[in-house]
C-alpha positions in Angstrom: 2.8 35.2 -63.7 0.5 34.2 -66.6 -2.8 32.4 -66.1 -3.4 28.9 -67.3 -5.8 28.9 -70.2 -8.4 26.1 -70.3 -11.0 25.7 -73.1 -13.9 23.2 -72.9 -14.9 21.9 -76.3 -18.6 21.0 -76.6 -18.9 17.2 -77.0 -15.1 17.0 -77.0 -12.0 17.3 -74.8 -10.8 20.0 -72.4 -7.9 21.9 -73.9 -5.3 23.0 -71.4 -2.3 25.2 -72.2 0.6 23.0 -71.0 2.9 21.7 -70.0 0.8 20.0 -67.3 1.2 17.5 -64.4 -2.0 15.6 -63.7 -2.7 13.8 -60.4 -4.8 10.7 -61.1 -7.4 9.3 -58.5 -4.9 6.6 -57.4 -2.3 9.3 -56.6 -0.1 8.6 -59.7 1.3 11.5 -61.7 0.9 11.9 -65.5 3.0 14.5 -67.2 2.8 16.1 -70.7 5.2 18.7 -72.0 3.1 19.7 -75.0 2.0 23.3 -75.4 -1.7 22.3 -75.6 -3.0 19.2 -74.0 -6.4 17.6 -74.8 -7.9 16.0 -71.7 -10.6 13.4 -72.2 -14.0 14.3 -70.8 -15.9 11.1 -71.9 -13.5 8.5 -70.4 -13.6 6.5 -73.6 -10.0 7.3 -74.5 -7.5 4.4 -74.6 -4.9 6.9 -73.5 -6.9 8.4 -70.7 -6.6 11.1 -69.2 -5.5 12.3 -72.6 -8.0 12.5 -75.5 -7.6 10.1 -78.5 -10.8 11.4 -80.2 -12.8 8.3 -79.1 -15.7 10.7 -78.4 -16.2 11.2 -82.1 -17.3 7.6 -82.6 -20.2 7.9 -80.2 -21.6 11.2 -81.4 -25.2 10.8 -82.3 -25.8 11.7 -85.9 -28.1 14.6 -86.7 -31.3 13.8 -88.7 -29.9 15.7 -91.7 -26.7 13.6 -91.6 -28.7 10.4 -91.2 -30.9 11.4 -94.2 -27.9 12.2 -96.3 -26.3 8.9 -95.4 -29.5 7.0 -96.3 -29.6 8.7 -99.7 -25.9 7.7 -100.3 -26.7 4.1 -99.4 -29.5 3.8 -102.0 -27.6 5.4 -104.9 -25.6 3.1 -106.9 
C-alpha cells in the first residue's frame, strides 16, 4: 500500500495526492478525483476547502517589490 503524500506550501495551500474524500466540520463529505488536490489553508477561498489562490491577493509585498512598484508609478 502506498503512502499518501502531502506537501505544505509556504503561504499557500496544502497539496494532497488524490483522489481525496474530506469530512467537513458539519459532517458533510467533499470529494475530489483529481490526482493532486490543493486544500485552502487561509480560509479565504470561495471554493473552500479547495484552494482558489485567494491567498495571493493578501500577501504582503516585500519592500523591494513596493519600491519597484513606486518607481513604475512615477515613470511615465
